[in-house]
N, C-alpha and C positions, 0 to 999 in steps of 0.2 A: 199281763197282770202285774208285771214288774213296776208299772207306774203307781200301783196302789198297795201291793203287799209290802209289809215291813215299813210302811209309811204311816204317819199320824192321820187322824180323821180330817184335819184341815186340808190335806192333800186331795182327798176324795171330794170334799165340798168345793174346792177350787176348780176341780176338773169336771164335776158332774152337777154342781148346783146344790141347792138345799135338799136333803134327803126327805123322802115322804114319811119315813119312820126313823126315830132316834130313840132307842130303848136301852135301858140299863138292866142287865140280868146278872146279879151277883157281881163278880169282878169283870164281867164281859160287857162291852157296849156293842150294840148292833145298829148299823146304819143301813137303810134300804133305799135304793134308787130305782126309779121306774120310768119306763118309756116303752120302746118296742119289746122290752124284756124287763125282768125284775132282778136286780143285783143286790145281794145281801153281803155286807162286809162285817166281820167280827173283829173287834179290837180287844186285846188283852194287855195287861201291864207287862212292861219289860224294864230293864235297868235304865233305858233312855226314854221311858214314858210309854203310854199305850200306843200300840201299832196294830195295823191290820195283819192278822195272822191266818185268817181263813176267809174264803169267798165262796159263795154259792149263787147259782143263777137258774132261772127258769123262765119259760114263756108265760104269758098271761093265763093260758089254759092249764098250767101246772106241769107241762112237760119239761124235763131237765134240759139244761143248756149249759155248755161249758162257759165258765165265768169270763174267759177271754173273748169268746164270741159275743157274749152279752155286752161287754165293754165296747167292742167294735160297733155294735148296734146303737148303743147310747151315745158314743162319741167317735164316729168313723174318722174324723179329722185328726185324732190324737192317738188312737189305739195302734200299737206296733207289734203286738204278739203275733206270731205266725198262726195261720189257720190250723184248727185242730184236724187231725187225720184219724182214720180208723174206720171200723165197720159201720 
């Protein structure tokens, strides 16, 4: 997720294409990308402009999915995060 977090929205659009949702909520902006999973990125203002500060992902049926794993599903050719481990 280092490819997207702490980066402006233009970075996500360049990597993932046009979002299926682009929504403003107060000071936050949400971009949603979909394919084999759904990836939501939230952008908040910083001194250097709005950057992605939070990511959340899920499968189409609503089951949670680590954001890095979703990024690998959306763009396996560019995703570099190590696979998630755990139970």
